[in-house]
Structures are given as structure tokens and as C-alpha cells.
C-alpha positions as MATLAB code, in Angstrom:
seq = 'MEQFRSALSESILCQPDDWLADTDELAALYDDELTRVLDQTLPECHYMCRQRLSDPYFDRECCDAKRSTCRLERAYTADNLRAVATAAVSSAAVSDEAVKAANANAKTAWYNQRRLYHELRKRKCTEVYPDKFEASTSRSHHQPFFFSQN';
ca = [
      65.646   -6.715  101.678;
      64.238   -5.961   97.845;
      60.886   -7.380  100.126;
      61.299   -4.967  102.524;
      61.915   -1.781  100.232;
      59.128   -3.143   98.434;
      56.552   -3.117  101.348;
      57.784    0.201  102.809;
      57.284    1.544   99.406;
      53.676    0.552   99.539;
      53.048    1.836  102.912;
      51.603    4.987  103.852;
      55.455    6.173  104.813;
      55.520    7.027  101.381;
      52.268    8.483  100.512;
      52.952   12.472  102.004;
      49.040   13.088  101.084;
      48.075   10.432  103.252;
      49.993   11.789  106.483;
      48.804   13.596  109.724;
      49.343   17.498  110.783;
      49.547   16.227  114.491;
      53.343   15.722  114.552;
      53.110   13.011  117.968;
      50.273   11.347  115.480;
      53.122   11.427  112.833;
      55.508    9.943  115.322;
      52.863    7.304  116.132;
      52.183    6.576  112.817;
      56.111    6.367  112.012;
      56.359    3.446  114.476;
      53.267    1.589  113.876;
      53.325    1.431  109.991;
      57.767    0.711  110.572;
      56.827   -2.294  113.121;
      53.467   -3.931  110.698;
      56.375   -3.767  107.888;
      58.914   -5.294  109.782;
      56.902   -7.603  110.888;
      55.695   -8.757  107.635;
      58.760   -8.861  106.311;
      60.934  -10.456  109.032;
      60.082  -13.935  110.412;
      60.105  -13.677  114.371;
      62.518  -15.567  115.527;
      63.087  -17.313  119.519;
      66.391  -18.069  120.792;
      67.383  -18.811  124.561;
      70.251  -16.941  125.956;
      71.442  -18.905  129.177;
      73.453  -16.882  132.062;
      76.338  -18.487  132.911;
      76.304  -18.379  136.690;
      78.846  -16.217  138.141;
      82.822  -17.629  139.655;
      82.524  -17.793  143.781;
      85.028  -15.819  144.294;
      84.105  -13.442  141.888;
      82.821  -10.540  144.624;
      81.775   -6.733  144.659;
      85.773   -6.438  144.364;
      85.868   -7.959  140.953;
      82.685   -6.386  139.761;
      84.674   -2.775  140.688;
      87.626   -3.498  139.177;
      86.487   -4.919  135.845;
      83.741   -2.117  135.201;
      87.109    0.386  136.449;
      89.372   -1.623  133.749;
      86.144   -1.671  131.251;
      85.839    1.897  131.265;
      90.561    2.767  130.986;
      89.423    0.741  127.967;
      86.809    2.382  126.529;
      89.220    6.012  127.330;
      92.242    4.621  125.634;
      90.098    3.691  122.430;
      88.193    7.257  122.738;
      91.630    8.688  123.204;
      93.346    6.484  119.823;
      89.896    7.523  117.576;
      91.045   11.152  118.580;
      94.610   10.694  117.875;
      93.656    9.315  114.503;
      90.802   11.842  113.278;
      93.881   14.642  114.553;
      95.970   12.918  112.105;
      93.436   12.876  109.322;
      93.117   16.953  109.781;
      96.326   19.128  109.337;
      94.712   22.206  111.088;
      93.988   21.067  114.026;
      93.627   23.380  117.475;
      95.466   20.834  119.487;
      99.533   19.353  118.533;
     100.016   16.377  117.123;
     102.324   14.800  119.882;
      99.789   16.437  122.879;
      97.907   13.221  121.135;
      99.982   10.375  121.233;
     100.631   11.055  124.959;
      96.893   11.443  125.872;
      96.690    8.140  123.895;
      99.869    6.894  125.248;
      98.735    8.009  128.867;
      95.453    6.207  128.182;
      96.430    3.455  127.444;
      99.749    2.843  129.497;
      96.293    3.496  132.475;
      93.804    0.654  130.693;
      97.448   -2.073  130.848;
      98.278   -1.027  134.533;
      94.601   -1.612  135.599;
      94.052   -4.762  133.466;
      97.267   -6.495  134.761;
      96.063   -5.244  138.353;
      92.377   -7.246  137.563;
      94.148   -9.784  136.573;
      95.548  -10.049  139.929;
      93.093   -9.246  142.012;
      91.029  -12.584  140.245;
      93.606  -14.377  140.352;
      94.481  -14.156  144.218;
      90.725  -14.255  144.942;
      90.334  -17.511  143.124;
      93.584  -19.378  145.178;
      91.419  -18.002  148.419;
      88.600  -20.173  146.932;
      89.935  -23.099  145.061;
      93.233  -23.677  146.613;
      93.676  -27.363  146.211;
      92.662  -27.194  142.670;
      95.068  -24.170  141.857;
      97.874  -26.421  143.116;
      96.977  -29.144  140.996;
      96.355  -27.410  138.056;
      99.519  -24.887  138.556;
     101.586  -27.997  138.806;
     101.049  -28.716  135.230;
     103.379  -26.299  133.628;
     102.214  -26.289  130.250;
      98.746  -25.961  131.268;
      96.580  -22.696  133.174;
      93.891  -23.512  135.867;
      90.836  -23.839  134.037;
      89.210  -21.802  135.682;
      91.209  -18.601  134.595;
      90.202  -16.537  131.094;
      92.973  -14.358  129.834;
      90.609  -10.943  129.056;
];
């Protein structure tokens, strides 16, 4: 951090007398200088990100259900944050009870959709892997290897 601060303070960005008059050129200068300072300060690193192959049963229906589940989870999280913000501000226009009710409804909708999504995945999986599913569910203390709890 100290090296970055030092390089930034020595750059043209911290010398207003040398700034260009045109806004577009100033924005380009900012971009170029910040990129130069970051490239100079931080080492370049390479990494490999391998994509996991999709499960054979994961089709458009599963994708839509997952998308809907994630959308409802985001809505619940946003309502939860709104409830916290409303509780922090005592003179809120919306009543505290209304916010709590909306939050509870969002949570219920999310949980119901999540349950439906898991049931859909389980049904699709048993259609694709009927032999493996039967063998793995016969062991009562283990869950099938191809299921996740997410």
C-alpha cells in the first residue's frame, strides 16, 4: 500500500498544474496513469479457472428454477436490509410492522421456491441416474454423491 501511495503521489494525477483542460482527455489521463501505477505496483499473476461440466440433468427448466430462486433470495436480502435501515431510522414513513411483514413474505417465497428447486433437481437426477440413485439412497446415513445442499 505504501508503494502504491508513493507512486500515485508522484504521478501526474497529484499535480493539478499539469492537468489537461479537456474533460475527455483528463478522464483518459486518469485511466492511463492509474493503470500504469497499478501495473508498476502490483505483480501480474496468471491463474487458470476451470469450468466444471454441468450435470446431464441440469436443463433449461432447472436453470430457470435456479434463476428464480436466486432472484427471490436477492429480494429477501434487500428486504432484510430495508428492515434494518427502517429500524435504525425512527421517523420512517413506512411502519415497522409493514416492513416486517414484507420481509416475512419475501423469506417465505424464497424458501418455497428453494424447496421446489431442490425437488426439481432431485426428480431430474433420478430420471438420469436411476441405478446410482437407488444404490446411494439405500445407504441411510449418506446422501447421493451427485446432490448438493445449495
